[in-house]
C-alpha positions as CSV (number, residue, x, y, z in Angstrom):
1,M,31.9,10.3,44.5
2,T,32.5,13.7,45.2
3,R,33.8,14.6,48.6
4,V,32.8,17.8,51.0
5,F,34.3,18.8,53.9
6,S,32.6,21.9,55.9
7,G,33.1,22.9,59.9
8,I,31.3,25.3,61.9
9,K,32.7,27.0,65.2
10,P,31.2,26.3,68.5
11,T,31.1,30.0,69.6
12,G,28.1,32.2,69.5
13,E,24.7,30.7,68.8
14,V,23.4,29.2,65.9
15,H,21.1,31.6,64.4
16,L,18.5,31.6,61.0
17,G,20.8,33.2,59.3
18,N,23.2,30.4,59.9
19,L,20.5,27.5,58.8
20,L,18.9,29.8,55.7
21,G,22.7,31.1,54.4
22,A,24.4,27.4,54.7
23,L,22.9,25.0,57.3
24,Q,20.2,23.5,54.9
25,Y,22.3,22.9,52.1
26,W,24.8,20.8,54.2
27,V,21.7,18.9,54.6
28,E,20.6,18.1,50.8
29,D,24.9,17.7,50.2
30,Q,24.8,14.9,52.4
31,H,23.1,13.5,49.8
32,R,25.0,14.3,46.7
33,A,28.5,13.6,48.2
34,D,30.2,11.9,50.6
35,S,30.3,15.0,53.6
36,F,32.1,15.5,55.9
37,Y,30.9,18.1,59.0
38,C,32.9,19.2,61.6
39,V,32.3,20.9,65.3
40,V,35.7,23.3,64.3
41,D,36.4,23.6,68.4
42,L,40.6,24.3,67.9
43,H,39.3,26.9,65.6
44,A,37.6,28.6,68.5
45,L,40.3,28.5,70.7
46,T,42.2,31.4,68.9
47,T,40.2,33.6,71.0
48,P,40.1,33.2,74.9
49,Q,36.9,30.6,75.9
50,N,35.3,29.4,79.1
51,P,36.4,25.9,79.0
52,E,33.0,24.6,81.0
53,E,31.1,26.9,77.9
54,L,33.2,25.9,74.8
55,R,32.5,21.8,76.0
56,A,28.9,22.3,76.3
57,K,28.3,24.8,73.5
58,T,30.0,22.3,71.3
59,L,27.9,19.2,72.1
60,D,25.3,22.1,71.7
61,V,26.1,22.9,67.8
62,A,26.3,19.1,67.0
63,R,23.0,18.3,68.9
64,I,21.5,21.6,66.3
65,L,23.4,19.7,63.0
66,L,21.7,16.7,64.0
67,A,18.9,18.3,64.6
68,I,18.7,20.0,61.4
69,G,18.7,16.9,59.5
70,L,22.4,15.9,59.5
71,D,22.0,11.7,59.3
72,P,25.2,10.3,60.4
73,E,24.1,7.2,58.4
74,V,24.7,9.2,55.6
75,C,27.4,11.5,56.8
76,T,30.1,11.7,58.9
77,L,29.5,14.4,61.9
78,F,32.5,14.2,64.6
79,V,34.4,17.1,66.6
80,Q,37.6,18.6,65.3
81,S,39.4,17.9,68.4
82,H,38.5,14.3,68.3
83,V,40.7,13.8,65.5
84,H,44.1,15.1,66.9
85,E,45.9,14.1,62.7
86,H,44.5,17.9,62.7
87,A,46.8,19.7,65.1
88,E,49.8,17.4,63.6
89,M,48.6,18.4,59.9
90,A,48.7,22.1,60.6
91,W,52.2,22.1,62.1
92,L,53.1,21.1,58.6
93,M,50.5,23.7,57.0
94,E,52.5,26.1,58.9
95,C,55.9,24.9,57.6
96,T,54.4,25.1,54.1
97,V,52.9,28.6,53.8
98,S,54.4,31.9,54.0
99,Y,54.7,34.8,56.4
100,G,53.8,37.0,54.3
101,E,50.9,34.8,52.6
102,L,49.2,34.5,56.4
103,R,50.1,38.5,57.2
104,R,47.8,39.4,54.3
105,M,44.7,37.6,55.2
106,T,42.1,40.1,55.3
107,Q,40.4,38.3,58.4
108,F,43.6,38.5,60.4
109,K,43.7,42.3,59.6
110,D,40.3,43.0,60.7
111,K,40.2,40.4,63.5
112,S,43.6,41.8,65.2
113,E,42.6,45.0,65.0
114,S,39.3,44.8,67.2
115,S,40.9,42.6,69.5
116,E,42.8,43.7,72.9
117,F,44.7,40.0,72.9
118,V,46.1,38.7,69.6
119,S,47.0,35.1,69.6
120,G,49.4,33.4,67.4
121,G,46.8,31.1,66.6
122,L,44.7,33.4,65.0
123,F,47.8,34.3,62.3
124,T,48.0,30.7,61.4
125,Y,44.5,29.6,61.7
126,P,44.7,29.6,57.7
127,A,47.2,26.5,58.1
128,L,44.7,24.8,60.2
129,M,41.7,25.2,58.1
130,A,43.9,23.6,55.3
131,A,44.6,21.1,57.1
132,D,41.2,20.3,58.1
133,I,40.2,20.2,54.4
134,L,43.7,18.5,53.1
135,L,43.3,15.4,55.7
136,Y,40.1,14.2,54.0
137,E,41.2,14.4,50.2
138,T,38.5,16.8,49.9
139,D,37.0,18.0,46.5
140,R,34.7,20.9,46.9
141,V,34.8,23.0,50.2
142,P,30.8,24.7,50.6
143,V,32.1,28.2,52.0
144,G,30.8,31.7,52.0
145,D,32.3,34.5,50.2
146,D,34.1,35.4,53.5
147,Q,35.9,32.2,53.5
148,R,37.0,32.2,50.2
149,Q,40.7,33.9,50.5
150,H,41.3,30.9,53.2
151,L,39.6,28.3,50.5
152,E,42.4,30.2,48.0
153,I,45.5,29.8,50.2
154,T,44.5,26.3,51.1
155,R,44.8,25.2,47.5
156,D,48.2,27.6,47.2
157,I,49.4,25.5,50.3
158,A,48.5,22.2,48.5
159,M,50.0,22.8,45.1
160,R,53.1,24.0,46.8
161,F,53.2,20.5,48.4
162,N,52.6,18.5,46.0
163,S,55.3,20.4,44.1
164,R,58.0,19.9,46.5
165,Y,57.5,17.0,47.9
166,G,56.0,14.6,45.3
167,D,51.9,13.7,44.8
168,T,50.2,14.1,48.3
169,F,46.9,16.4,48.6
170,V,43.7,16.4,46.8
171,V,43.8,20.1,45.7
172,P,40.1,21.0,46.7
173,A,37.9,23.0,44.0
174,A,38.1,27.0,44.7
175,A,34.8,27.4,42.9
176,I,32.2,29.0,46.1
177,P,29.1,26.7,45.6
178,R,25.5,28.1,45.7
179,T,24.0,30.3,49.0
180,G,21.3,30.5,50.6
181,A,19.2,33.6,51.9
182,R,21.2,36.5,52.8
183,V,19.9,36.5,56.1
184,M,20.3,40.5,57.7
185,D,19.6,41.5,61.3
186,L,16.2,42.4,62.2
187,Q,16.8,45.6,63.6
188,Q,19.6,47.0,61.9
189,P,18.9,45.5,58.3
190,T,22.1,46.3,56.5
191,D,23.9,44.2,58.4
192,K,24.1,40.6,58.9
193,M,22.5,38.2,61.2
194,S,25.5,37.8,63.8
195,K,26.6,35.0,66.2
196,S,27.1,37.7,68.5
197,D,25.3,39.3,71.0
198,D,25.7,42.6,69.5
199,S,22.1,42.9,68.3
200,P,20.3,40.3,70.4
201,Q,16.3,41.4,69.4
202,G,17.8,41.3,65.4
203,T,19.2,37.6,65.9
204,V,16.4,35.0,65.7
205,L,17.6,31.7,67.5
206,V,17.2,27.9,65.8
207,T,16.3,27.2,69.5
208,E,14.4,30.0,70.6
209,D,10.8,29.9,71.9
210,P,8.3,31.0,69.1
211,R,6.6,33.6,71.3
212,S,9.6,35.5,71.5
213,I,10.2,34.7,67.9
214,E,6.9,36.5,66.7
215,K,8.0,39.5,68.9
216,K,11.4,40.3,67.3
217,F,9.8,40.2,63.9
218,K,6.7,42.6,64.8
219,R,9.1,44.9,66.2
220,A,11.5,44.6,62.7
221,V,12.7,48.1,61.5
222,T,11.4,48.4,58.0
223,D,11.5,51.3,55.6
224,S,9.8,54.6,55.0
225,G,6.6,54.2,52.6
226,T,3.9,51.6,52.5
227,E,4.9,49.7,49.4
228,V,5.9,46.2,50.1
229,R,8.8,45.3,46.7
230,Y,12.1,43.4,47.0
231,D,14.7,46.4,46.6
232,P,17.5,45.6,49.0
233,E,19.2,49.2,48.0
234,N,16.5,51.0,48.6
235,K,14.0,48.7,51.1
236,P,16.8,47.0,52.9
237,G,14.0,46.0,56.2
238,V,11.2,44.9,53.8
239,S,13.3,42.9,51.6
240,N,15.4,41.2,54.4
241,L,11.5,40.2,55.5
242,L,10.8,39.1,51.9
243,A,13.7,36.9,52.2
244,I,13.5,35.1,54.8
245,L,10.0,34.6,54.1
246,G,10.8,32.8,50.2
247,A,13.3,30.8,52.1
248,A,11.1,29.3,54.7
249,T,8.0,29.2,52.1
250,G,10.8,28.0,48.9
251,R,9.5,30.9,46.7
252,T,12.1,33.6,45.6
253,P,11.8,37.0,47.4
254,E,9.7,38.6,44.5
255,E,7.1,35.7,45.0
256,A,7.1,35.9,48.3
257,A,6.2,39.7,48.4
258,K,3.0,39.4,46.1
259,G,-0.4,40.2,47.4
260,Y,1.3,42.4,50.4
261,G,0.2,45.9,50.8
262,Q,0.9,46.5,54.0
263,Y,3.9,45.8,56.6
264,G,1.9,44.2,59.5
265,P,0.2,41.2,57.7
266,L,4.0,40.6,56.2
267,K,6.0,40.4,59.8
268,S,3.1,38.3,61.1
269,D,3.7,35.8,58.2
270,T,7.0,35.8,58.2
271,A,7.3,35.0,61.7
272,E,4.6,32.2,61.5
273,A,6.8,30.6,58.6
274,V,9.8,30.8,60.6
275,I,8.2,29.2,63.7
276,E,7.0,26.6,61.6
277,L,10.4,26.1,59.8
278,L,11.7,25.9,63.4
279,R,9.3,23.5,64.9
280,P,10.6,19.9,63.9
281,V,13.8,21.1,64.2
282,Q,13.2,22.0,67.4
283,E,11.5,19.2,68.7
284,R,14.3,16.7,67.6
285,Y,16.9,19.7,69.2
286,Q,14.7,18.8,72.9
287,M,14.7,14.8,72.0
288,L,18.2,14.7,71.9
289,A,19.0,17.3,74.7
290,D,16.9,14.8,76.7
291,D,18.8,12.0,75.6
292,P,23.1,13.1,75.8
293,G,23.8,10.1,75.0
294,Q,23.1,9.6,71.2
295,T,24.7,12.7,70.4
296,A,28.0,11.3,72.3
297,A,27.6,7.7,70.5
298,V,27.5,9.7,67.2
299,L,30.5,11.8,67.7
300,R,32.3,9.0,68.6
301,S,31.5,7.1,65.8
302,G,32.3,10.0,63.4
303,A,35.4,10.8,64.6
304,D,36.6,7.0,64.2
305,K,35.1,7.0,60.6
306,A,37.2,10.5,60.1
307,Q,40.3,9.5,61.9
308,Q,41.0,6.3,59.2
309,I,41.1,8.7,56.8
310,A,42.8,11.5,58.3
311,A,45.7,9.0,59.8
312,S,46.0,7.4,56.2
313,V,46.6,11.3,54.6
314,L,48.6,12.6,57.4
315,A,50.8,9.3,56.8
316,R,51.8,10.0,53.5
317,A,52.4,13.6,54.1
318,R,55.0,12.9,56.9
319,R,56.4,10.2,54.9
320,N,56.9,12.5,51.8
321,I,57.9,15.6,53.8
322,G,60.8,13.8,54.8
323,L,60.1,12.7,58.4
324,L,61.2,9.2,60.3
325,S,58.5,7.1,60.6
326,R,58.1,5.8,64.6
327,P,60.5,2.3,64.8
């Protein structure tokens, strides 16, 4: 069976864009592939974190993943730092990738220019991501366009390592899989909905109160004119609502546009569809929050399963690169 790996950072809040753009396909993928899903808390450390908040957010993200439908009987869900092989493999990856390759990564350039403190971990981030993927003999990585460059460098690292030290890693597919709706900010519809706190009124959280969701959609920015049609270039606000409504009801944005002559009913119907989409998720999330031991048990079991594979692949990489086995 094809093996899939993907991860999510426990920073910011999980929002509607995450759900409709990627996470709902994690739920589908778990039934089509041997799926490994990871809360990548080590990646979160590339920027300074509050320790208590990081621990709480890591557990919270795991709850949300279970609430949206990840089944621990079908997929493997775990926390990155619970499998120490990730950190050790990352060093082997750092010693295989070149300084020039890391320096050319566009995400590092973008983030380092906008930050007062730039950690070394932010620079070597792609090496840790390569370790995450290669540890599980991954065939396919469901990432968005913003991570395409990281997937390409993972392939380059794997092929270079295999060329130098013998067949060690599965080279993951570079193809970017089908993605979901591109959900934009409700107040700034030319920008993607974001985990950051820059636009709280434009972001709908997965765990948000229904009354708050309704208010945000009522206040959503639309466009000049009154025609309701899907035209992202000329009508970004209306098109965003149609994309959300379509994704929440299993239709295309063009199909969702039929029957609307005013913006008001479109906003109301989109809010209602999102609230109904999130209702069972929020109910499961609350059940998990009321029983924290259940999520902890899932993560413990997932880490045990993940470590069995990771330890085997790391041992092969250590042996092939020439490290002496412990007596």
